[in-house]
C-alpha positions, 0 to 999 in steps of 0.5 A, spaced: 500 500 500 504 505 502 504 512 505 501 516 499 495 511 498 493 511 505 494 519 505 489 519 499 484 514 503 484 519 509 483 525 505 477 521 501 474 519 508 475 526 511 471 529 504 466 524 505 465 526 512 464 533 511 471 534 514 477 538 513 483 532 512 487 537 516 483 535 522 485 528 522 493 526 524 495 520 521 500 516 526 504 512 522 505 506 527 513 504 526 513 499 532 518 493 530 519 496 523 526 496 520 529 503 520 530 503 513 523 503 512 522 508 517 527 513 514 523 512 507 517 514 510 521 520 513 524 522 507 517 522 504 515 528 508 511 524 514 513 527 521 508 523 526 509 517 528 507 512 533 511 507 538 508 501 542 514 501 547 519 506 550 525 502 550 524 501 542 523 508 541 529 511 545 533 506 541 530 509 534 528 516 535 534 520 537 538 519 531 532 520 526 531 527 530 538 529 528 537 528 521 529 530 520 526 536 523 519 536 526 518 529 528 512 528 533 512 522 537 506 518 540 506 513 545 500 508 543 502 502 547 502 501 555 506 505 559 509 503 566 510 508 571 517 507 572 518 509 564 514 515 565 520 520 566 523 517 559 516 517 556 515 524 557 522 526 555 521 522 548 514 523 546 509 529 544 503 525 546 501 519 550 495 515 548 495 510 554 493 513 560 489 508 563 489 508 571 490 513 577 497 511 579 500 513 572 496 519 572 499 521 579 506 520 576 505 524 570 502 530 574 508 529 579 513 529 573 510 535 569 510 539 576 518 537 576 519 538 569 515 544 567 512 541 561 508 535 559 506 531 553 499 531 550 495 526 554 489 521 552 485 516 556 485 509 554 478 507 554 476 499 554 470 500 550 469 492 549 470 491 557 475 486 555 479 483 561 485 482 558 486 489 555 488 495 558 484 502 559 479 505 564 472 502 563 466 506 560 462 507 567 469 510 570 471 514 564 467 521 567 470 520 574 477 519 571 477 525 566 475 529 572 481 526 576 486 528 571 483 535 570 484 536 578 491 534 577 492 539 572 494 534 566 494 537 559 488 532 557 487 532 549 482 526 548 480 519 549 483 513 545 480 506 544 482 499 541 475 496 539 475 488 540 477 484 534 471 481 533 466 486 534 463 492 529 468 497 530 463 503 529 459 502 535 466 503 539 468 509 535 461 512 536 461 510 544 468 514 545 466 520 541 459 520 545 464 520 552 469 525 549 463 530 547 460 529 554 467 531 557 468 537 553 474 533 550 476 534 542 481 529 541 479 522 539 485 517 538 481 511 534 481 507 528 487 503 525 489 500 518 483 496 517 477 501 520 480 508 520 475 510 514 469 509 519 473 512 525 474 518 521 466 518 519 465 518 527 470 524 528 477 521 529 482 526 530 488 521 530 488 515 526 494 509 527 496 506 521 502 501 521 503 495 516 498 499 511 504 504 510 510 500 512 508 493 510 507 487 514 511 487 521 517 482 522 517 479 529 522 474 528 
């Protein structure tokens, strides 16, 4: 597929939804991708990337940042509290704030450092026991808690269950965000980002459709 085709599909989906294409950020998910593939996408002019693990990002992005200006890095995988300081140095946005302990740690570090990445609360819309995220019933209270901690809360994020219609989860997330006055919606991946855009996504996360299949070998 490749970057150009995904960008074209994003523009078409935004047009169909009556939205400006610029209202949707395309996060190129570069986790487990070889550096040469990532560099090719950087050379094509793309600057917004997503990583799942702090350690992998720390080994990859400082070098790229020396070569390319304006890189915006988004953490889209789970964050352990002991990696929070490193994550705050590396990332411009963290999409996986999923528990009070992490929120408190980020708030303490933000006071210390004097800055904080944009934050998204991860909501477990499918209420799946194996998946991280705040349960829908607890989301309003957790948003309020994050606001009392003075955290720069940008929006909500979800990963729908693989065997369910994603649009139902995107609509639920959009409803919760609107109710809480949050503009950001991080939702939609390679297989369903057009549906997510139709339902208001501001950030879509696309990996293999841009870079090619991941090699976990």
